[in-house]
C-alpha positions as CSV (number, residue, x, y, z in Angstrom):
1,M,-25.1,19.8,-28.5
2,C,-24.4,16.4,-26.8
3,D,-27.0,13.7,-27.1
4,D,-28.3,11.8,-24.0
5,E,-25.7,9.0,-24.3
6,Q,-22.8,11.5,-24.5
7,S,-24.2,13.5,-21.6
8,Q,-24.4,10.3,-19.5
9,C,-20.8,9.4,-20.4
10,L,-19.6,12.8,-19.4
11,L,-21.5,12.7,-16.2
12,S,-20.1,9.3,-15.4
13,D,-16.5,10.5,-16.1
14,N,-17.0,13.5,-13.9
15,M,-18.4,11.4,-11.1
16,N,-15.5,9.0,-11.3
17,S,-13.0,11.9,-11.3
18,F,-14.8,13.4,-8.2
19,E,-14.8,10.0,-6.4
20,D,-11.0,9.5,-7.1
21,E,-10.2,13.0,-5.8
22,L,-12.4,12.5,-2.7
23,F,-10.7,9.2,-2.1
24,R,-7.3,10.9,-2.4
25,I,-8.2,13.6,0.1
26,E,-9.4,10.9,2.6
27,E,-6.0,9.2,2.1
28,Y,-4.1,12.4,2.8
29,V,-6.2,13.1,6.0
30,S,-5.6,9.5,7.1
31,M,-1.9,9.8,6.4
32,A,-1.6,13.1,8.4
33,L,-3.3,11.4,11.4
34,Q,-1.1,8.3,11.2
35,Y,2.0,10.6,10.9
36,Q,1.0,12.2,14.2
37,R,0.5,8.8,15.8
38,V,3.8,7.4,14.6
39,S,5.6,10.6,15.8
40,S,4.1,10.3,19.3
41,T,6.3,9.1,22.1
42,E,3.6,6.6,23.1
43,N,3.3,3.2,21.4
44,D,-0.1,3.2,19.9
45,F,-0.2,-0.4,18.9
46,V,-1.2,-3.8,20.3
47,L,0.5,-7.0,19.2
48,E,-1.9,-9.9,18.8
49,K,-2.5,-12.8,16.5
50,V,-4.0,-11.5,13.3
51,S,-5.4,-13.2,10.2
52,V,-3.3,-12.0,7.3
53,D,-6.0,-13.0,4.7
54,G,-8.6,-10.8,6.4
55,V,-6.4,-7.7,6.3
56,I,-5.3,-8.3,2.7
57,R,-8.9,-8.8,1.5
58,D,-10.1,-5.7,3.3
59,T,-7.3,-3.7,1.7
60,I,-8.2,-5.0,-1.8
61,K,-11.8,-4.2,-1.2
62,K,-11.0,-0.6,-0.3
63,Y,-9.2,-0.1,-3.6
64,A,-11.4,-2.3,-5.8
65,K,-13.4,0.5,-7.4
66,I,-10.3,2.5,-8.4
67,M,-8.7,-0.5,-9.8
68,I,-11.7,-1.4,-11.9
69,R,-12.0,2.2,-13.2
70,R,-8.3,2.2,-14.2
71,H,-8.5,-1.3,-15.7
72,I,-5.9,-2.7,-13.3
73,G,-6.1,-6.4,-12.6
74,M,-5.7,-8.0,-9.1
75,N,-4.2,-11.4,-8.4
76,Y,-4.5,-12.8,-4.9
77,S,-5.2,-16.4,-4.0
78,G,-5.5,-16.2,-0.2
79,T,-3.6,-17.6,2.9
80,V,-4.5,-19.2,6.2
81,Q,-1.5,-17.8,8.0
82,E,-1.8,-15.8,11.2
83,V,1.0,-13.5,12.5
84,Y,1.6,-11.4,15.6
85,T,1.1,-7.8,14.6
86,D,-1.2,-4.8,15.1
87,G,-4.0,-5.4,12.5
88,K,-4.8,-1.7,12.2
89,W,-1.2,-0.7,11.5
90,L,-0.6,-3.7,9.2
91,A,-3.7,-2.5,7.2
92,F,-2.2,0.9,7.0
93,I,1.1,-0.4,5.6
94,L,-0.7,-2.6,3.0
95,E,-3.0,0.3,2.0
96,Q,0.0,2.6,1.4
97,L,1.8,-0.1,-0.7
98,L,-1.3,-0.9,-2.7
99,S,-2.1,2.7,-3.2
100,N,1.4,3.3,-4.6
101,A,1.2,0.2,-6.8
102,I,-2.1,1.5,-8.3
103,K,-0.8,5.1,-8.7
104,Y,2.2,4.1,-10.7
105,T,0.7,1.3,-12.8
106,P,-1.1,3.0,-15.8
107,Q,-2.0,-0.5,-17.1
108,G,-1.4,-4.1,-16.1
109,F,-2.0,-5.8,-12.8
110,V,-1.1,-6.0,-9.1
111,K,-0.2,-9.3,-7.6
112,I,-0.2,-10.1,-3.8
113,E,1.5,-13.3,-2.8
114,T,2.4,-14.9,0.5
115,A,5.1,-17.3,1.4
116,K,6.5,-19.1,4.5
117,K,10.2,-19.9,4.8
118,A,11.4,-21.5,7.9
119,N,10.4,-19.2,10.8
120,R,9.6,-16.3,8.5
121,F,6.4,-15.3,6.7
122,F,6.3,-12.8,3.8
123,I,3.6,-10.7,2.1
124,T,4.7,-9.6,-1.4
125,I,3.1,-6.9,-3.4
126,K,4.2,-6.8,-7.1
127,D,3.0,-4.4,-9.8
128,T,3.7,-4.0,-13.5
129,G,4.0,-0.3,-13.3
130,I,6.6,2.3,-14.4
131,G,9.2,1.2,-11.8
132,I,11.7,3.3,-9.8
133,K,15.1,4.5,-10.9
134,A,18.0,2.7,-9.4
135,E,19.4,5.9,-7.8
136,D,16.1,6.6,-6.1
137,L,15.5,3.1,-4.7
138,P,17.9,3.3,-1.6
139,R,16.0,6.5,-0.5
140,V,12.4,5.6,-1.0
141,F,11.7,5.1,2.7
142,E,13.2,8.4,3.7
143,K,11.0,11.1,5.1
144,G,9.8,13.4,2.4
145,Y,11.8,11.8,-0.4
146,T,9.8,11.6,-3.7
147,G,12.4,10.9,-6.3
148,Y,11.8,11.1,-10.0
149,N,8.3,9.6,-9.9
150,G,7.4,12.1,-7.2
151,H,8.5,15.0,-9.3
152,A,6.3,13.7,-12.1
153,D,3.4,13.3,-9.7
154,K,3.1,16.8,-8.2
155,K,0.8,15.6,-5.4
156,A,3.3,13.1,-4.0
157,T,4.3,13.8,-0.4
158,G,7.1,11.3,0.2
159,I,5.5,10.4,3.6
160,G,3.6,7.1,2.9
161,L,6.6,4.8,2.5
162,Y,8.4,6.6,5.4
163,L,5.5,5.8,7.7
164,C,5.5,2.2,6.4
165,R,9.1,1.8,7.4
166,Q,8.7,3.5,10.8
167,M,5.7,1.3,11.7
168,A,7.2,-1.9,10.4
169,D,10.3,-1.2,12.6
170,K,8.1,-0.5,15.7
171,L,6.2,-3.8,15.1
172,G,9.4,-5.8,14.5
173,H,8.6,-6.5,10.9
174,T,10.9,-6.0,7.9
175,I,10.1,-4.2,4.7
176,R,12.2,-4.0,1.5
177,M,11.7,-3.1,-2.1
178,E,13.1,-4.0,-5.5
179,S,12.2,-2.2,-8.8
180,E,13.2,-1.8,-12.4
181,I,12.2,1.0,-14.7
182,G,9.5,-0.1,-17.1
183,K,9.1,-3.5,-15.4
184,G,7.4,-2.7,-12.1
185,T,8.1,-2.8,-8.4
186,K,8.1,-5.5,-5.8
187,V,7.8,-5.0,-2.0
188,W,8.2,-7.6,0.8
189,I,6.9,-7.4,4.3
190,G,8.5,-9.9,6.6
191,F,7.2,-11.4,9.9
192,D,8.9,-13.4,12.5
193,L,6.8,-16.5,13.2
194,D,8.9,-17.3,16.4
195,Y,7.4,-14.2,18.1
196,A,6.1,-15.2,21.6
197,D,3.3,-13.2,23.2
198,T,4.5,-12.6,26.7
199,R,1.6,-10.6,28.0
200,D,-0.2,-11.8,31.1
């Protein structure tokens, strides 16, 4: 029979597992809703000047508990940059990318960096996870494509990165990925700082 300390540990583990599963379900529901919106013929976004730092910090906060439970470190130092985008959709893109980084990083850390080069601004999300096979990399943004990692993770849908690319294209942003098996993955989101808001 378990003593009190063992019972508490078991209860804590069960609660953590339950919270992780609930969080995953919420993500799937959110993804389904976003998929419907992206597929709509109407443009459900508004371009305006958005604080990049605020969106990044809100995204980190959303995944903080899961990262702590999985002992995954986070490195982000902040930025004062503002860009023209839709804050809600940028948050969705960052959440998908951070979710993937956490999912495929059994141990290590995730690093979010920002950089300005001429008239371009970049957000980079880098992890120390399992990486992506070279033959899978050109297809990761295709609808429904899960690749080798997706076959290993039976719950992978292959929709998250597809939505990221679709929304980035609609917003006029760029997104690209580099990865190496056993060394992690790096994703860039690029913004045009010369964008002019022509609305009345």
